[in-house]
N, CA, C and O atoms as CSV, one atom per row, in Angstrom:
chain,resi,resn,atom,element,x,y,z
A,1,UNK,N,N,71.100,-0.812,-1.125
A,1,UNK,CA,C,70.617,-2.049,-0.563
A,1,UNK,C,C,69.444,-1.753,0.360
A,1,UNK,O,O,69.495,-0.805,1.143
A,2,UNK,N,N,68.425,-2.526,0.278
A,2,UNK,CA,C,67.217,-2.320,1.063
A,2,UNK,C,C,67.450,-2.739,2.512
A,2,UNK,O,O,67.827,-3.880,2.775
A,3,UNK,N,N,67.228,-1.819,3.456
A,3,UNK,CA,C,67.475,-2.120,4.866
A,3,UNK,C,C,66.476,-3.118,5.423
A,3,UNK,O,O,66.735,-3.738,6.454
A,4,UNK,N,N,65.320,-3.289,4.750
A,4,UNK,CA,C,64.354,-4.294,5.206
A,4,UNK,C,C,64.866,-5.707,4.951
A,4,UNK,O,O,64.500,-6.642,5.664
A,5,UNK,N,N,65.699,-5.861,3.953
A,5,UNK,CA,C,66.188,-7.187,3.581
A,5,UNK,C,C,67.509,-7.495,4.272
A,5,UNK,O,O,67.743,-8.639,4.662
A,6,UNK,N,N,68.358,-6.524,4.429
A,6,UNK,CA,C,69.712,-6.762,4.920
A,6,UNK,C,C,69.973,-6.007,6.210
A,6,UNK,O,O,69.718,-4.805,6.294
A,7,UNK,N,N,70.464,-6.685,7.182
A,7,UNK,CA,C,70.983,-6.042,8.384
A,7,UNK,C,C,72.084,-6.932,8.925
A,7,UNK,O,O,72.121,-8.126,8.625
A,8,UNK,N,N,72.969,-6.372,9.709
A,8,UNK,CA,C,74.066,-7.169,10.254
A,8,UNK,C,C,73.551,-8.248,11.187
A,8,UNK,O,O,74.211,-9.273,11.356
A,9,UNK,N,N,72.389,-8.047,11.802
A,9,UNK,CA,C,71.828,-9.061,12.692
A,9,UNK,C,C,71.326,-10.278,11.922
A,9,UNK,O,O,71.411,-11.408,12.404
A,10,UNK,N,N,70.805,-10.039,10.723
A,10,UNK,CA,C,70.204,-11.134,9.961
A,10,UNK,C,C,71.248,-11.985,9.253
A,10,UNK,O,O,71.045,-13.192,9.117
A,11,UNK,N,N,72.331,-11.423,8.805
A,11,UNK,CA,C,73.399,-12.184,8.180
A,11,UNK,C,C,73.223,-12.375,6.686
A,11,UNK,O,O,72.165,-12.090,6.127
A,12,UNK,N,N,74.278,-12.862,6.049
A,12,UNK,CA,C,74.328,-13.025,4.603
A,12,UNK,C,C,73.332,-14.067,4.112
A,12,UNK,O,O,72.724,-13.882,3.058
A,13,UNK,N,N,73.150,-15.163,4.854
A,13,UNK,CA,C,72.216,-16.199,4.424
A,13,UNK,C,C,70.809,-15.625,4.258
A,13,UNK,O,O,70.132,-15.921,3.273
A,14,UNK,N,N,70.374,-14.817,5.204
A,14,UNK,CA,C,69.044,-14.209,5.130
A,14,UNK,C,C,68.955,-13.281,3.927
A,14,UNK,O,O,67.934,-13.251,3.240
A,15,UNK,N,N,70.019,-12.524,3.667
A,15,UNK,CA,C,70.037,-11.626,2.511
A,15,UNK,C,C,69.881,-12.422,1.221
A,15,UNK,O,O,69.088,-12.068,0.348
A,16,UNK,N,N,70.648,-13.499,1.117
A,16,UNK,CA,C,70.557,-14.306,-0.096
A,16,UNK,C,C,69.172,-14.929,-0.237
A,16,UNK,O,O,68.611,-14.964,-1.332
A,17,UNK,N,N,68.624,-15.420,0.873
A,17,UNK,CA,C,67.302,-16.034,0.839
A,17,UNK,C,C,66.250,-15.020,0.403
A,17,UNK,O,O,65.353,-15.351,-0.372
A,18,UNK,N,N,66.354,-13.791,0.894
A,18,UNK,CA,C,65.371,-12.758,0.567
A,18,UNK,C,C,65.467,-12.337,-0.892
A,18,UNK,O,O,64.465,-11.929,-1.479
A,19,UNK,N,N,66.654,-12.428,-1.490
A,19,UNK,CA,C,66.836,-11.996,-2.869
A,19,UNK,C,C,66.736,-13.131,-3.884
A,19,UNK,O,O,66.840,-12.886,-5.086
A,20,UNK,N,N,66.538,-14.360,-3.428
A,20,UNK,CA,C,66.416,-15.496,-4.323
A,20,UNK,C,C,65.038,-15.468,-4.980
A,20,UNK,O,O,64.048,-15.102,-4.345
A,21,UNK,N,N,64.980,-15.851,-6.237
A,21,UNK,CA,C,63.681,-15.950,-6.899
A,21,UNK,C,C,62.879,-17.044,-6.208
A,21,UNK,O,O,63.446,-18.049,-5.779
A,22,UNK,N,N,61.599,-16.866,-6.098
A,22,UNK,CA,C,60.763,-17.805,-5.347
A,22,UNK,C,C,60.787,-19.210,-5.936
A,22,UNK,O,O,60.643,-20.178,-5.189
A,23,UNK,N,N,60.962,-19.358,-7.241
A,23,UNK,CA,C,60.939,-20.683,-7.851
A,23,UNK,C,C,62.335,-21.296,-7.959
A,23,UNK,O,O,62.460,-22.472,-8.297
A,24,UNK,N,N,63.375,-20.530,-7.681
A,24,UNK,CA,C,64.729,-21.025,-7.864
A,24,UNK,C,C,65.246,-21.825,-6.684
A,24,UNK,O,O,64.730,-21.718,-5.571
A,25,UNK,N,N,66.264,-22.620,-6.934
A,25,UNK,CA,C,66.919,-23.369,-5.863
A,25,UNK,C,C,68.179,-22.623,-5.447
A,25,UNK,O,O,68.574,-21.679,-6.131
A,26,UNK,N,N,68.823,-23.010,-4.355
A,26,UNK,CA,C,70.046,-22.330,-3.937
A,26,UNK,C,C,71.166,-22.435,-4.964
A,26,UNK,O,O,72.106,-21.640,-4.939
A,27,UNK,N,N,71.073,-23.427,-5.886
A,27,UNK,CA,C,72.122,-23.613,-6.872
A,27,UNK,C,C,71.843,-22.884,-8.179
A,27,UNK,O,O,72.665,-22.911,-9.095
A,28,UNK,N,N,70.698,-22.240,-8.270
A,28,UNK,CA,C,70.364,-21.499,-9.479
A,28,UNK,C,C,71.093,-20.166,-9.506
A,28,UNK,O,O,71.171,-19.455,-8.505
A,29,UNK,N,N,71.620,-19.851,-10.672
A,29,UNK,CA,C,72.244,-18.562,-10.862
A,29,UNK,C,C,71.223,-17.579,-11.406
A,29,UNK,O,O,70.020,-17.791,-11.251
A,30,UNK,N,N,71.684,-16.495,-12.049
A,30,UNK,CA,C,70.766,-15.521,-12.634
A,30,UNK,C,C,69.880,-16.180,-13.697
A,30,UNK,O,O,70.346,-17.031,-14.454
A,31,UNK,N,N,68.636,-15.794,-13.750
A,31,UNK,CA,C,67.653,-16.277,-14.725
A,31,UNK,C,C,67.504,-17.803,-14.716
A,31,UNK,O,O,67.209,-18.400,-15.751
A,32,UNK,N,N,67.705,-18.434,-13.558
A,32,UNK,CA,C,67.479,-19.872,-13.440
A,32,UNK,C,C,68.573,-20.760,-13.992
A,32,UNK,O,O,68.432,-21.983,-13.958
A,33,UNK,N,N,69.673,-20.189,-14.507
A,33,UNK,CA,C,70.762,-21.013,-15.037
A,33,UNK,C,C,71.507,-21.687,-13.885
A,33,UNK,O,O,71.645,-21.121,-12.801
A,34,UNK,N,N,71.976,-22.881,-14.137
A,34,UNK,CA,C,72.737,-23.605,-13.121
A,34,UNK,C,C,74.131,-23.004,-13.004
A,34,UNK,O,O,74.741,-22.609,-13.997
A,35,UNK,N,N,74.613,-22.943,-11.788
A,35,UNK,CA,C,75.984,-22.477,-11.578
A,35,UNK,C,C,76.940,-23.541,-12.092
A,35,UNK,O,O,76.622,-24.730,-12.081
A,36,UNK,N,N,78.110,-23.111,-12.541
A,36,UNK,CA,C,79.083,-24.028,-13.117
A,36,UNK,C,C,79.738,-24.907,-12.052
A,36,UNK,O,O,80.088,-26.053,-12.334
A,37,UNK,N,N,79.909,-24.395,-10.845
A,37,UNK,CA,C,80.628,-25.130,-9.806
A,37,UNK,C,C,79.696,-25.420,-8.641
A,37,UNK,O,O,79.047,-24.516,-8.115
A,38,UNK,N,N,79.635,-26.667,-8.245
A,38,UNK,CA,C,78.898,-27.052,-7.046
A,38,UNK,C,C,79.871,-27.778,-6.125
A,38,UNK,O,O,80.587,-28.684,-6.553
A,39,UNK,N,N,79.891,-27.383,-4.884
A,39,UNK,CA,C,80.811,-27.977,-3.926
A,39,UNK,C,C,80.114,-29.105,-3.181
A,39,UNK,O,O,78.978,-28.953,-2.731
A,40,UNK,N,N,80.792,-30.225,-3.054
A,40,UNK,CA,C,80.243,-31.360,-2.321
A,40,UNK,C,C,81.305,-31.873,-1.364
A,40,UNK,O,O,82.458,-32.064,-1.749
A,41,UNK,N,N,80.924,-32.090,-0.144
A,41,UNK,CA,C,81.845,-32.632,0.848
A,41,UNK,C,C,81.099,-33.610,1.731
A,41,UNK,O,O,79.898,-33.468,1.962
A,42,UNK,N,N,81.813,-34.590,2.216
A,42,UNK,CA,C,81.213,-35.513,3.167
A,42,UNK,C,C,82.271,-35.974,4.157
A,42,UNK,O,O,83.458,-36.042,3.838
A,43,UNK,N,N,81.821,-36.286,5.348
A,43,UNK,CA,C,82.714,-36.825,6.365
A,43,UNK,C,C,82.715,-38.333,6.173
A,43,UNK,O,O,81.686,-38.988,6.343
A,44,UNK,N,N,83.875,-38.885,5.818
A,44,UNK,CA,C,83.964,-40.318,5.555
A,44,UNK,C,C,84.383,-41.103,6.789
A,44,UNK,O,O,84.196,-42.319,6.840
A,45,UNK,N,N,84.937,-40.436,7.768
A,45,UNK,CA,C,85.337,-41.115,8.993
A,45,UNK,C,C,85.810,-40.117,10.024
A,45,UNK,O,O,86.218,-39.005,9.688
A,46,UNK,N,N,85.755,-40.517,11.273
A,46,UNK,CA,C,86.237,-39.663,12.353
A,46,UNK,C,C,86.757,-40.564,13.466
A,46,UNK,O,O,86.433,-41.751,13.524
A,47,UNK,N,N,87.555,-39.994,14.335
A,47,UNK,CA,C,88.099,-40.797,15.423
A,47,UNK,C,C,88.349,-39.976,16.665
A,47,UNK,O,O,88.349,-38.746,16.637
A,48,UNK,N,N,88.561,-40.681,17.747
A,48,UNK,CA,C,88.907,-40.032,19.001
A,48,UNK,C,C,89.874,-40.941,19.741
A,48,UNK,O,O,89.913,-42.151,19.515
A,49,UNK,N,N,90.632,-40.350,20.608
A,49,UNK,CA,C,91.579,-41.114,21.405
A,49,UNK,C,C,91.579,-40.527,22.805
A,49,UNK,O,O,91.902,-39.353,22.989
A,50,UNK,N,N,91.223,-41.329,23.784
A,50,UNK,CA,C,91.177,-40.890,25.175
A,50,UNK,C,C,92.326,-41.571,25.903
A,50,UNK,O,O,92.473,-42.790,25.816
A,51,UNK,N,N,93.142,-40.806,26.618
A,51,UNK,CA,C,94.249,-41.421,27.357
A,51,UNK,C,C,93.733,-42.476,28.336
A,51,UNK,O,O,92.655,-42.312,28.909
A,52,UNK,N,N,94.490,-43.552,28.532
A,52,UNK,CA,C,94.008,-44.650,29.371
A,52,UNK,C,C,94.050,-44.378,30.877
A,52,UNK,O,O,93.330,-45.027,31.635
A,53,UNK,N,N,94.871,-43.443,31.315
A,53,UNK,CA,C,95.022,-43.192,32.751
A,53,UNK,C,C,93.952,-42.210,33.217
A,53,UNK,O,O,93.791,-41.132,32.645
A,54,UNK,N,N,93.221,-42.598,34.267
A,54,UNK,CA,C,92.131,-41.786,34.785
A,54,UNK,C,C,92.436,-41.358,36.220
A,54,UNK,O,O,92.959,-42.142,37.012
A,55,UNK,N,N,92.103,-40.109,36.546
A,55,UNK,CA,C,92.290,-39.580,37.901
A,55,UNK,C,C,90.940,-39.063,38.385
A,55,UNK,O,O,90.403,-38.099,37.839
A,56,UNK,N,N,90.397,-39.707,39.408
A,56,UNK,CA,C,89.089,-39.308,39.927
A,56,UNK,C,C,89.248,-38.309,41.062
A,56,UNK,O,O,90.350,-38.098,41.569
A,57,UNK,N,N,88.149,-37.704,41.449
A,57,UNK,CA,C,88.167,-36.791,42.595
A,57,UNK,C,C,88.534,-37.534,43.872
A,57,UNK,O,O,89.161,-36.959,44.762
A,58,UNK,N,N,88.154,-38.798,43.971
A,58,UNK,CA,C,88.526,-39.605,45.140
A,58,UNK,C,C,90.046,-39.761,45.219
A,58,UNK,O,O,90.618,-39.749,46.309
A,59,UNK,N,N,90.696,-39.906,44.064
A,59,UNK,CA,C,92.163,-39.980,44.043
A,59,UNK,C,C,92.765,-38.668,44.524
A,59,UNK,O,O,93.757,-38.667,45.253
A,60,UNK,N,N,92.168,-37.550,44.117
A,60,UNK,CA,C,92.673,-36.243,44.551
A,60,UNK,C,C,92.476,-36.028,46.046
A,60,UNK,O,O,93.287,-35.358,46.685
A,61,UNK,N,N,91.408,-36.588,46.612
A,61,UNK,CA,C,91.165,-36.470,48.055
A,61,UNK,C,C,92.322,-37.059,48.848
A,61,UNK,O,O,92.676,-36.550,49.911
A,62,UNK,N,N,92.915,-38.140,48.323
A,62,UNK,CA,C,94.046,-38.776,49.002
A,62,UNK,C,C,95.327,-37.969,48.871
A,62,UNK,O,O,96.210,-38.061,49.724
A,63,UNK,N,N,95.436,-37.173,47.800
A,63,UNK,CA,C,96.663,-36.418,47.546
A,63,UNK,C,C,96.667,-35.023,48.157
A,63,UNK,O,O,97.734,-34.498,48.475
A,64,UNK,N,N,95.508,-34.418,48.326
A,64,UNK,CA,C,95.447,-33.045,48.832
A,64,UNK,C,C,94.201,-32.841,49.683
A,64,UNK,O,O,93.323,-33.702,49.742
A,65,UNK,N,N,94.141,-31.705,50.330
A,65,UNK,CA,C,93.020,-31.391,51.213
A,65,UNK,C,C,91.851,-30.856,50.389
A,65,UNK,O,O,91.706,-29.646,50.212
A,66,UNK,N,N,91.020,-31.769,49.888
A,66,UNK,CA,C,89.847,-31.413,49.093
A,66,UNK,C,C,88.824,-32.530,49.214
A,66,UNK,O,O,89.101,-33.565,49.822
A,67,UNK,N,N,87.666,-32.334,48.652
A,67,UNK,CA,C,86.654,-33.393,48.657
A,67,UNK,C,C,85.978,-33.465,47.295
A,67,UNK,O,O,85.997,-32.512,46.515
A,68,UNK,N,N,85.387,-34.610,47.036
A,68,UNK,CA,C,84.676,-34.830,45.781
A,68,UNK,C,C,83.565,-33.796,45.599
A,68,UNK,O,O,83.420,-33.223,44.520
A,69,UNK,N,N,82.789,-33.561,46.643
A,69,UNK,CA,C,81.683,-32.599,46.583
A,69,UNK,C,C,82.181,-31.189,46.283
A,69,UNK,O,O,81.576,-30.472,45.487
A,70,UNK,N,N,83.286,-30.789,46.922
A,70,UNK,CA,C,83.841,-29.440,46.740
A,70,UNK,C,C,84.232,-29.226,45.279
A,70,UNK,O,O,83.929,-28.182,44.701
A,71,UNK,N,N,84.907,-30.214,44.679
A,71,UNK,CA,C,85.355,-30.100,43.285
A,71,UNK,C,C,84.160,-30.071,42.333
A,71,UNK,O,O,84.103,-29.233,41.434
A,72,UNK,N,N,83.215,-30.976,42.526
A,72,UNK,CA,C,82.048,-31.041,41.635
A,72,UNK,C,C,81.226,-29.760,41.720
A,72,UNK,O,O,80.765,-29.244,40.702
A,73,UNK,N,N,81.045,-29.253,42.928
A,73,UNK,CA,C,80.250,-28.036,43.120
A,73,UNK,C,C,80.852,-26.842,42.397
A,73,UNK,O,O,80.114,-26.021,41.853
A,74,UNK,N,N,82.166,-26.727,42.379
A,74,UNK,CA,C,82.825,-25.557,41.798
A,74,UNK,C,C,83.204,-25.718,40.326
A,74,UNK,O,O,83.252,-24.734,39.587
A,75,UNK,N,N,83.470,-26.952,39.898
A,75,UNK,CA,C,83.942,-27.147,38.523
A,75,UNK,C,C,83.066,-28.072,37.687
A,75,UNK,O,O,83.072,-27.988,36.459
A,76,UNK,N,N,82.316,-28.950,38.338
A,76,UNK,CA,C,81.534,-29.944,37.609
A,76,UNK,C,C,82.363,-31.145,37.178
A,76,UNK,O,O,81.841,-32.061,36.542
A,77,UNK,N,N,83.646,-31.152,37.518
A,77,UNK,CA,C,84.541,-32.236,37.107
A,77,UNK,C,C,84.428,-33.398,38.091
A,77,UNK,O,O,84.527,-33.213,39.304
A,78,UNK,N,N,84.219,-34.597,37.547
A,78,UNK,CA,C,84.174,-35.807,38.368
A,78,UNK,C,C,85.398,-36.677,38.129
A,78,UNK,O,O,85.836,-37.413,39.013
A,79,UNK,N,N,85.938,-36.584,36.935
A,79,UNK,CA,C,87.032,-37.446,36.530
A,79,UNK,C,C,87.834,-36.740,35.446
A,79,UNK,O,O,87.270,-35.944,34.695
A,80,UNK,N,N,89.111,-37.003,35.344
A,80,UNK,CA,C,89.943,-36.416,34.306
A,80,UNK,C,C,90.899,-37.475,33.779
A,80,UNK,O,O,91.304,-38.382,34.505
A,81,UNK,N,N,91.248,-37.350,32.524
A,81,UNK,CA,C,92.169,-38.292,31.900
A,81,UNK,C,C,93.562,-37.682,31.882
A,81,UNK,O,O,93.717,-36.485,31.644
A,82,UNK,N,N,94.569,-38.500,32.132
A,82,UNK,CA,C,95.956,-38.050,32.119
A,82,UNK,C,C,96.700,-38.746,30.994
A,82,UNK,O,O,96.498,-39.932,30.735
A,83,UNK,N,N,97.559,-37.994,30.333
A,83,UNK,CA,C,98.305,-38.550,29.216
A,83,UNK,C,C,99.795,-38.325,29.404
A,83,UNK,O,O,100.225,-37.293,29.919
A,84,UNK,N,N,100.566,-39.297,28.980
A,84,UNK,CA,C,102.017,-39.160,29.015
A,84,UNK,C,C,102.562,-38.763,27.643
A,84,UNK,O,O,103.772,-38.608,27.476
A,85,UNK,N,N,101.675,-38.598,26.666
A,85,UNK,CA,C,102.092,-38.167,25.329
A,85,UNK,C,C,101.407,-36.853,24.984
A,85,UNK,O,O,100.462,-36.442,25.658
A,86,UNK,N,N,101.885,-36.194,23.930
A,86,UNK,CA,C,101.341,-34.895,23.525
A,86,UNK,C,C,100.014,-35.044,22.779
A,86,UNK,O,O,99.669,-36.130,22.314
A,87,UNK,N,N,99.285,-33.945,22.674
A,87,UNK,CA,C,98.004,-33.914,21.967
A,87,UNK,C,C,98.160,-34.393,20.524
A,87,UNK,O,O,97.299,-35.105,20.007
A,88,UNK,N,N,99.241,-34.010,19.887
A,88,UNK,CA,C,99.485,-34.404,18.501
A,88,UNK,C,C,99.559,-35.914,18.372
A,88,UNK,O,O,99.019,-36.489,17.427
A,89,UNK,N,N,100.228,-36.560,19.321
A,89,UNK,CA,C,100.333,-38.018,19.278
A,89,UNK,C,C,98.969,-38.678,19.459
A,89,UNK,O,O,98.658,-39.664,18.791
A,90,UNK,N,N,98.155,-38.132,20.365
A,90,UNK,CA,C,96.800,-38.661,20.557
A,90,UNK,C,C,95.965,-38.476,19.295
A,90,UNK,O,O,95.223,-39.375,18.901
A,91,UNK,N,N,96.086,-37.313,18.662
A,91,UNK,CA,C,95.325,-37.032,17.442
A,91,UNK,C,C,95.748,-37.968,16.312
A,91,UNK,O,O,94.912,-38.431,15.537
A,92,UNK,N,N,97.042,-38.243,16.225
A,92,UNK,CA,C,97.515,-39.159,15.187
A,92,UNK,C,C,96.979,-40.568,15.429
A,92,UNK,O,O,96.560,-41.241,14.487
A,93,UNK,N,N,96.988,-41.016,16.683
A,93,UNK,CA,C,96.424,-42.331,16.999
A,93,UNK,C,C,94.951,-42.393,16.611
A,93,UNK,O,O,94.489,-43.391,16.058
A,94,UNK,N,N,94.221,-41.328,16.904
A,94,UNK,CA,C,92.795,-41.278,16.564
A,94,UNK,C,C,92.589,-41.302,15.055
A,94,UNK,O,O,91.651,-41.931,14.567
A,95,UNK,N,N,93.455,-40.624,14.318
A,95,UNK,CA,C,93.303,-40.519,12.863
A,95,UNK,C,C,93.691,-41.800,12.139
A,95,UNK,O,O,93.132,-42.105,11.085
A,96,UNK,N,N,94.631,-42.547,12.684
A,96,UNK,CA,C,95.114,-43.740,11.984
A,96,UNK,C,C,94.201,-44.948,12.118
A,96,UNK,O,O,94.262,-45.860,11.293
A,97,UNK,N,N,93.376,-44.969,13.119
A,97,UNK,CA,C,92.575,-46.159,13.388
A,97,UNK,C,C,91.279,-46.227,12.615
A,97,UNK,O,O,91.278,-46.375,11.393
A,98,UNK,N,N,90.190,-46.118,13.324
A,98,UNK,CA,C,88.846,-46.340,12.784
A,98,UNK,C,C,88.463,-45.462,11.604
A,98,UNK,O,O,87.859,-45.975,10.661
A,99,UNK,N,N,88.780,-44.154,11.596
A,99,UNK,CA,C,88.291,-43.326,10.486
A,99,UNK,C,C,88.752,-43.806,9.118
A,99,UNK,O,O,87.957,-43.867,8.180
A,100,UNK,N,N,90.017,-44.144,8.999
A,100,UNK,CA,C,90.527,-44.589,7.706
A,100,UNK,C,C,89.969,-45.962,7.354
A,100,UNK,O,O,89.652,-46.223,6.193
A,101,UNK,N,N,89.846,-46.843,8.346
A,101,UNK,CA,C,89.293,-48.174,8.095
A,101,UNK,C,C,87.826,-48.081,7.676
A,101,UNK,O,O,87.407,-48.768,6.744
A,102,UNK,N,N,87.039,-47.239,8.354
A,102,UNK,CA,C,85.614,-47.076,8.016
A,102,UNK,C,C,85.447,-46.526,6.609
A,102,UNK,O,O,84.542,-46.927,5.877
A,103,UNK,N,N,86.319,-45.615,6.240
A,103,UNK,CA,C,86.220,-44.994,4.920
A,103,UNK,C,C,86.831,-45.871,3.837
A,103,UNK,O,O,86.629,-45.609,2.652
A,104,UNK,N,N,87.577,-46.912,4.222
A,104,UNK,CA,C,88.219,-47.782,3.253
A,104,UNK,C,C,89.304,-47.076,2.471
A,104,UNK,O,O,89.447,-47.298,1.269
A,105,UNK,N,N,90.069,-46.231,3.133
A,105,UNK,CA,C,91.113,-45.475,2.447
A,105,UNK,C,C,92.361,-45.390,3.314
A,105,UNK,O,O,92.339,-45.727,4.497
A,106,UNK,N,N,93.443,-44.936,2.706
A,106,UNK,CA,C,94.662,-44.722,3.478
A,106,UNK,C,C,94.950,-43.230,3.574
A,106,UNK,O,O,94.283,-42.422,2.927
A,107,UNK,N,N,95.941,-42.864,4.379
A,107,UNK,CA,C,96.230,-41.455,4.661
A,107,UNK,C,C,96.592,-40.663,3.408
A,107,UNK,O,O,96.352,-39.457,3.355
A,108,UNK,N,N,97.162,-41.314,2.410
A,108,UNK,CA,C,97.565,-40.606,1.188
A,108,UNK,C,C,96.365,-40.050,0.418
A,108,UNK,O,O,96.530,-39.140,-0.395
A,109,UNK,N,N,95.166,-40.576,0.658
A,109,UNK,CA,C,93.967,-40.127,-0.060
A,109,UNK,C,C,93.180,-39.057,0.674
A,109,UNK,O,O,92.131,-38.635,0.187
A,110,UNK,N,N,93.648,-38.603,1.826
A,110,UNK,CA,C,92.914,-37.602,2.600
A,110,UNK,C,C,92.930,-36.243,1.906
A,110,UNK,O,O,93.945,-35.836,1.340
A,111,UNK,N,N,91.799,-35.549,1.956
A,111,UNK,CA,C,91.694,-34.197,1.414
A,111,UNK,C,C,91.754,-33.143,2.507
A,111,UNK,O,O,92.241,-32.037,2.271
A,112,UNK,N,N,91.266,-33.468,3.703
A,112,UNK,CA,C,91.177,-32.489,4.780
A,112,UNK,C,C,91.318,-33.174,6.129
A,112,UNK,O,O,90.719,-34.223,6.369
A,113,UNK,N,N,92.111,-32.576,7.009
A,113,UNK,CA,C,92.235,-33.031,8.396
A,113,UNK,C,C,91.725,-31.911,9.284
A,113,UNK,O,O,92.205,-30.780,9.200
A,114,UNK,N,N,90.749,-32.222,10.141
A,114,UNK,CA,C,90.187,-31.256,11.081
A,114,UNK,C,C,90.472,-31.760,12.482
A,114,UNK,O,O,90.130,-32.893,12.820
A,115,UNK,N,N,91.100,-30.921,13.301
A,115,UNK,CA,C,91.392,-31.275,14.690
A,115,UNK,C,C,90.779,-30.215,15.592
A,115,UNK,O,O,90.966,-29.018,15.372
A,116,UNK,N,N,90.048,-30.658,16.605
A,116,UNK,CA,C,89.473,-29.746,17.596
A,116,UNK,C,C,90.109,-30.048,18.945
A,116,UNK,O,O,89.967,-31.153,19.469
A,117,UNK,N,N,90.805,-29.074,19.504
A,117,UNK,CA,C,91.407,-29.232,20.822
A,117,UNK,C,C,91.469,-27.878,21.508
A,117,UNK,O,O,91.608,-26.845,20.854
A,118,UNK,N,N,91.369,-27.890,22.805
A,118,UNK,CA,C,91.542,-26.644,23.559
A,118,UNK,C,C,92.876,-26.658,24.293
A,118,UNK,O,O,93.156,-25.765,25.093
A,119,UNK,N,N,93.703,-27.675,24.024
A,119,UNK,CA,C,94.988,-27.793,24.710
A,119,UNK,C,C,96.130,-28.108,23.748
A,119,UNK,O,O,96.779,-29.143,23.900
A,120,UNK,N,N,96.399,-27.244,22.758
A,120,UNK,CA,C,97.525,-27.526,21.867
A,120,UNK,C,C,98.852,-27.282,22.579
A,120,UNK,O,O,98.948,-26.422,23.455
A,121,UNK,N,N,99.877,-28.048,22.193
A,121,UNK,CA,C,101.201,-27.819,22.780
A,121,UNK,C,C,101.783,-26.495,22.298
A,121,UNK,O,O,102.371,-25.733,23.065
A,122,UNK,N,N,101.600,-26.243,20.998
A,122,UNK,CA,C,102.076,-24.997,20.399
A,122,UNK,C,C,100.968,-24.443,19.510
A,122,UNK,O,O,100.097,-25.190,19.064
A,123,UNK,N,N,100.995,-23.142,19.251
A,123,UNK,CA,C,99.953,-22.525,18.435
A,123,UNK,C,C,100.219,-22.639,16.941
A,123,UNK,O,O,99.284,-22.739,16.147
A,124,UNK,N,N,101.492,-22.625,16.556
A,124,UNK,CA,C,101.827,-22.649,15.145
A,124,UNK,C,C,103.035,-23.551,14.931
A,124,UNK,O,O,104.059,-23.315,15.572
A,125,UNK,N,N,102.989,-24.545,14.093
A,125,UNK,CA,C,101.878,-24.943,13.253
A,125,UNK,C,C,100.776,-25.600,14.076
A,125,UNK,O,O,101.000,-26.033,15.207
A,126,UNK,N,N,99.589,-25.666,13.495
A,126,UNK,CA,C,98.435,-26.223,14.203
A,126,UNK,C,C,98.599,-27.724,14.406
A,126,UNK,O,O,99.414,-28.371,13.748
A,127,UNK,N,N,97.815,-28.260,15.324
A,127,UNK,CA,C,97.833,-29.704,15.569
A,127,UNK,C,C,97.436,-30.445,14.295
A,127,UNK,O,O,98.025,-31.479,13.979
A,128,UNK,N,N,96.453,-29.939,13.562
A,128,UNK,CA,C,96.015,-30.587,12.322
A,128,UNK,C,C,97.150,-30.653,11.305
A,128,UNK,O,O,97.322,-31.674,10.640
A,129,UNK,N,N,97.919,-29.586,11.177
A,129,UNK,CA,C,99.047,-29.580,10.243
A,129,UNK,C,C,100.110,-30.585,10.669
A,129,UNK,O,O,100.692,-31.275,9.833
A,130,UNK,N,N,100.355,-30.663,11.955
A,130,UNK,CA,C,101.346,-31.614,12.455
A,130,UNK,C,C,100.875,-33.047,12.263
A,130,UNK,O,O,101.669,-33.916,11.902
A,131,UNK,N,N,99.593,-33.304,12.500
A,131,UNK,CA,C,99.049,-34.656,12.323
A,131,UNK,C,C,99.101,-35.061,10.860
A,131,UNK,O,O,99.478,-36.192,10.552
A,132,UNK,N,N,98.734,-34.168,9.953
A,132,UNK,CA,C,98.731,-34.524,8.535
A,132,UNK,C,C,100.137,-34.795,8.026
A,132,UNK,O,O,100.317,-35.660,7.170
A,133,UNK,N,N,101.137,-34.083,8.526
A,133,UNK,CA,C,102.507,-34.324,8.065
A,133,UNK,C,C,103.069,-35.616,8.643
A,133,UNK,O,O,103.875,-36.278,7.989
A,134,UNK,N,N,102.665,-35.985,9.841
A,134,UNK,CA,C,103.119,-37.237,10.451
A,134,UNK,C,C,102.445,-38.419,9.775
A,134,UNK,O,O,103.070,-39.457,9.555
A,135,UNK,N,N,101.185,-38.262,9.451
A,135,UNK,CA,C,100.373,-39.368,8.953
A,135,UNK,C,C,100.458,-39.618,7.463
A,135,UNK,O,O,99.501,-40.157,6.907
A,136,UNK,N,N,101.521,-39.271,6.781
A,136,UNK,CA,C,101.720,-39.520,5.352
A,136,UNK,C,C,100.680,-38.841,4.483
A,136,UNK,O,O,100.338,-39.359,3.420
A,137,UNK,N,N,100.170,-37.694,4.906
A,137,UNK,CA,C,99.199,-36.956,4.099
A,137,UNK,C,C,99.602,-35.493,4.026
A,137,UNK,O,O,98.794,-34.625,4.357
A,138,UNK,N,N,100.835,-35.186,3.600
A,138,UNK,CA,C,101.292,-33.794,3.612
A,138,UNK,C,C,100.584,-32.903,2.600
A,138,UNK,O,O,100.653,-31.680,2.720
A,139,UNK,N,N,99.898,-33.477,1.597
A,139,UNK,CA,C,99.234,-32.689,0.564
A,139,UNK,C,C,97.843,-32.230,0.961
A,139,UNK,O,O,97.263,-31.392,0.270
A,140,UNK,N,N,97.285,-32.748,2.048
A,140,UNK,CA,C,95.897,-32.410,2.381
A,140,UNK,C,C,95.801,-31.093,3.140
A,140,UNK,O,O,96.768,-30.630,3.744
A,141,UNK,N,N,94.618,-30.506,3.095
A,141,UNK,CA,C,94.361,-29.256,3.816
A,141,UNK,C,C,94.112,-29.562,5.284
A,141,UNK,O,O,93.736,-30.677,5.648
A,142,UNK,N,N,94.329,-28.552,6.122
A,142,UNK,CA,C,94.227,-28.756,7.568
A,142,UNK,C,C,93.447,-27.630,8.226
A,142,UNK,O,O,93.601,-26.460,7.876
A,143,UNK,N,N,92.608,-28.001,9.181
A,143,UNK,CA,C,91.900,-27.049,10.032
A,143,UNK,C,C,92.089,-27.480,11.463
A,143,UNK,O,O,91.581,-26.829,12.376
């Protein structure tokens, strides 16, 4: 392999780009033939759910010896949301509402559930797997 074309810093995309024929497209195989499989995906809907209870720095000032300026200076936090339910329940609420309505589909037709959270209750199974099993979509993939 030519070190001018490939290095770990440049990555696989750069390697492929450097070795592609100048007239070919990314979907062209050897000698310009079309590849048999082309992958297509689209996001048909998404949702979010924010807990309704809010706790501001001013509220914390009344509860403990701190100030709004002190908290903002050290953390950048001005306000935080509090929830009485688990992350999975919030994710399910987010998934059942607008995304499915916007896409004009029901949970049984989902192909993939993607959940992004930095506060899961448990590590395994993932929040996405738990949401898909609750939401009548046990056959779909989860991230």
